[in-house]
C-alpha positions as CSV (number, residue, x, y, z in Angstrom):
1,X,128.0,118.7,98.0
2,X,124.5,117.2,97.7
3,X,125.1,115.4,94.4
4,X,128.2,113.6,95.9
5,X,126.1,112.5,98.7
6,X,123.1,111.3,96.5
7,X,125.5,109.5,94.0
8,X,127.0,107.7,97.2
9,X,123.5,107.3,98.8
10,X,122.0,105.5,95.6
11,X,119.7,102.4,97.0
12,X,121.0,99.2,96.6
13,X,119.9,95.9,97.6
14,X,122.7,93.2,97.6
15,X,120.5,90.3,98.5
16,X,117.3,90.7,96.9
17,X,116.8,87.0,96.2
18,X,116.8,86.7,100.1
19,X,114.2,89.1,100.6
20,X,112.0,87.8,98.2
21,X,112.2,84.6,99.8
22,X,111.4,86.0,103.4
23,X,108.4,88.0,101.7
24,X,106.8,85.2,99.8
25,X,103.5,84.1,101.8
26,X,104.7,86.3,104.8
27,X,103.4,85.7,108.0
28,X,103.8,87.8,111.2
29,X,105.2,86.0,114.3
30,X,103.1,85.1,117.3
31,X,104.9,88.0,119.2
32,X,103.7,90.3,116.5
33,X,100.0,89.0,116.9
34,X,100.1,89.7,120.8
35,X,101.6,93.4,120.0
36,X,98.8,94.0,117.4
37,X,95.8,92.7,119.6
38,X,94.0,95.1,121.8
39,X,95.6,98.1,119.7
40,X,93.9,100.5,117.4
41,X,95.6,101.0,113.9
42,X,94.6,103.1,111.0
43,X,95.9,102.7,107.8
44,X,95.4,105.3,105.2
45,X,95.5,105.2,101.6
46,X,94.7,107.8,99.2
47,X,95.7,109.1,95.8
48,X,99.0,111.1,95.1
49,X,98.3,114.6,96.2
50,X,95.1,113.4,98.2
51,X,96.1,115.0,101.3
52,X,96.8,112.1,103.5
53,X,99.8,113.8,105.0
54,X,97.9,117.1,105.9
55,X,95.3,114.9,107.6
56,X,97.8,112.8,109.5
57,X,99.5,115.8,110.7
58,X,96.3,117.2,112.0
59,X,95.5,114.2,113.6
60,X,98.7,113.6,115.3
61,X,99.2,117.3,116.3
62,X,95.9,118.0,117.6
63,X,94.5,114.6,118.9
64,X,95.6,111.1,120.6
65,X,97.2,110.0,117.2
66,X,100.8,108.1,117.1
67,X,102.5,108.3,113.6
68,X,104.2,105.0,112.7
69,X,107.6,105.9,111.4
70,X,108.8,103.1,108.6
71,X,112.2,100.9,108.5
72,X,113.9,101.1,105.1
73,X,117.1,99.5,103.9
74,X,117.8,102.9,101.9
75,X,120.2,105.6,103.2
76,X,118.9,108.9,104.2
77,X,118.1,111.2,101.2
78,X,118.3,115.2,100.9
79,X,114.7,116.7,101.3
80,X,114.0,120.1,101.0
81,X,117.6,120.9,101.3
82,X,117.9,118.8,104.7
83,X,119.2,115.4,105.2
84,X,116.1,113.0,106.5
85,X,116.7,112.2,110.0
86,X,116.7,108.8,111.8
87,X,113.4,108.2,113.8
88,X,111.5,111.2,112.3
89,X,111.4,110.4,108.5
90,X,112.6,106.5,108.7
91,X,114.3,104.2,110.8
92,X,117.5,103.2,108.3
93,X,118.5,99.7,108.8
94,X,121.1,97.6,107.4
95,X,119.8,94.7,105.1
96,X,121.2,92.0,107.5
97,X,119.2,93.3,110.4
98,X,116.0,94.0,108.6
99,X,116.2,90.9,106.7
100,X,116.5,89.0,109.8
101,X,113.5,90.8,111.5
102,X,111.5,89.8,108.3
103,X,112.6,86.2,108.5
104,X,111.4,86.3,112.2
105,X,107.9,87.9,110.9
106,X,108.4,91.0,113.1
107,X,107.1,93.3,110.6
108,X,103.4,94.1,110.0
109,X,104.0,94.3,106.5
110,X,107.4,95.1,104.2
111,X,107.8,95.5,100.5
112,X,110.6,95.9,98.1
113,X,110.4,98.9,96.2
114,X,111.9,99.5,92.9
115,X,114.2,96.6,93.1
116,X,116.4,98.9,95.0
117,X,115.3,99.1,98.9
118,X,113.0,97.1,101.2
119,X,110.9,99.2,103.3
120,X,108.1,98.3,106.0
121,X,106.4,98.8,109.4
122,X,108.0,97.2,112.2
123,X,106.4,95.3,115.1
124,X,108.6,97.4,117.4
125,X,107.3,100.5,116.1
126,X,103.8,99.5,116.6
127,X,104.8,98.4,120.2
128,X,106.0,101.9,120.7
129,X,102.6,103.3,119.7
130,X,100.7,100.6,121.7
131,X,102.9,101.6,124.9
132,X,102.0,105.5,124.3
133,X,98.2,104.9,124.8
134,X,97.4,106.6,121.2
135,X,96.0,105.3,118.2
136,X,98.7,104.3,115.8
137,X,98.3,105.8,112.1
138,X,100.5,105.4,108.8
139,X,99.9,106.1,105.2
140,X,100.4,102.9,102.7
141,X,100.7,102.3,99.4
142,X,97.5,100.3,98.2
143,X,99.4,97.0,98.5
144,X,100.7,97.9,101.9
145,X,97.1,98.4,102.9
146,X,96.2,95.2,101.8
147,X,98.7,93.6,103.7
148,X,97.6,95.4,107.1
149,X,93.8,94.2,106.5
150,X,95.1,90.8,106.2
151,X,97.5,90.5,109.3
152,X,95.0,92.7,111.2
153,X,91.4,92.1,110.5
154,X,90.0,95.1,112.6
155,X,92.4,97.6,111.6
156,X,90.6,100.9,110.1
157,X,91.3,101.0,106.5
158,X,90.8,104.3,105.3
159,X,90.5,105.3,101.6
160,X,91.1,109.1,101.2
161,X,89.4,110.6,98.2
162,X,89.4,114.3,96.8
163,X,85.8,115.8,96.2
164,X,86.1,115.5,92.6
165,X,88.5,114.8,89.8
166,X,88.7,118.5,88.9
167,X,89.7,119.3,92.4
168,X,92.2,116.6,92.5
169,X,93.9,118.1,89.4
170,X,93.8,121.7,90.7
171,X,95.7,120.6,93.9
172,X,98.3,118.6,91.9
173,X,99.0,121.7,89.7
174,X,99.0,124.1,92.7
175,X,101.4,121.7,94.7
176,X,104.1,121.1,92.2
177,X,105.5,121.8,88.8
178,X,104.5,118.5,86.9
179,X,105.0,117.2,83.2
180,X,102.2,116.0,81.4
181,X,104.5,112.4,81.2
182,X,104.5,112.5,85.3
183,X,100.8,113.2,85.4
184,X,100.2,110.4,83.3
185,X,102.2,108.0,85.4
186,X,100.4,109.2,88.6
187,X,97.0,108.5,86.5
188,X,98.0,105.1,86.1
189,X,98.8,104.5,89.8
190,X,95.7,106.2,90.5
191,X,93.4,104.0,88.5
192,X,95.2,100.9,90.7
193,X,94.4,102.8,94.0
194,X,90.8,103.5,93.2
195,X,90.2,100.2,91.8
196,X,91.4,98.7,95.1
197,X,89.2,100.8,97.1
198,X,86.4,100.0,95.3
199,X,87.1,96.3,95.2
200,X,88.0,95.6,98.9
201,X,85.2,95.7,101.2
202,X,87.2,96.6,104.3
203,X,87.8,100.3,103.0
204,X,86.2,103.0,104.6
205,X,85.7,105.9,102.1
206,X,86.3,109.2,103.5
207,X,86.1,112.6,101.2
208,X,88.8,115.0,101.6
209,X,87.0,118.1,101.0
210,X,87.2,120.4,104.0
211,X,90.2,119.4,106.2
212,X,88.2,120.0,109.7
213,X,85.4,117.8,108.5
214,X,87.5,115.1,107.1
215,X,89.2,114.8,110.2
216,X,86.1,114.7,112.3
217,X,84.8,111.9,109.8
218,X,87.9,109.9,110.3
219,X,87.7,110.2,114.0
220,X,84.0,109.1,114.0
221,X,85.0,106.0,112.1
222,X,88.2,105.3,114.3
223,X,87.1,106.2,117.7
224,X,83.4,105.5,117.6
225,X,83.0,102.9,114.8
226,X,80.3,105.4,113.0
227,X,80.5,105.1,109.2
228,X,77.0,105.4,107.9
229,X,75.6,104.1,104.8
230,X,75.2,107.7,103.3
231,X,78.9,108.0,103.9
232,X,79.8,104.9,102.3
233,X,77.6,105.6,99.2
234,X,78.9,109.2,99.1
235,X,82.4,107.7,98.9
236,X,81.7,105.2,96.6
237,X,80.1,107.8,94.2
238,X,83.0,109.9,94.3
239,X,85.6,107.1,93.6
240,X,83.6,105.7,91.0
241,X,83.3,109.2,89.1
242,X,87.1,110.0,89.7
243,X,88.1,106.5,88.5
244,X,86.0,106.9,85.1
245,X,87.6,110.4,84.5
246,X,91.1,108.9,85.2
247,X,90.4,106.2,82.9
248,X,89.1,108.6,80.4
249,X,92.3,110.5,80.6
250,X,94.3,107.5,80.2
251,X,92.6,106.8,77.0
252,X,92.7,110.3,75.4
253,X,94.9,112.5,77.6
254,X,95.3,115.4,74.9
255,X,91.4,115.8,75.3
256,X,90.8,115.2,78.8
257,X,93.7,117.2,80.6
């Protein structure tokens, strides 16, 4: 049953050219700027396996944070034996509706993914978060985090880091069975993510060693604007060290893994 559904549900963009045109030099609408003004927004970026979902879940479940659900043009997928749910995993939109909203500037950010689908953060969902009185939070790929920073200069852009390279690899190995080729692919993405974090001054680098401490550090940054020079320096040291190890692995994988 699942295989038949998945074959039917294969993502496909019928008018990719129109989306590319709409997203070229994209600008949010005046209405979107009014919604974004006066609300707190956290954009979290991390390496794959960096623990951002765990941290976000803790913030949403135990503190006053509102998880932003993305819109997407792709159909639902089977995840862990269950079909993804509308409004929980994604808002599943038609191409025509999503394209119209993008053309009207009613997304904070949106991206074409694998030339098969468009996903993004709608202003409609951000308005829901604002009306809740809670702090909006979402996990973004590095490109999406940059787009958020450009659209909302006072957003909190968090770069979540593992405590060190070896712990990051251990978490990978414990979480899932992964081939060496898959790990190499993750390494290539990790290199781009870390370079982006180190290059962009708006990233607040937070080390995810202990969950409780990490959550407390993020809350200090977001809720009290506390981000010490010591915390920034520590985050940069870890990011640089992990980046160097990642580059070494990419150059000589047999030796480094």
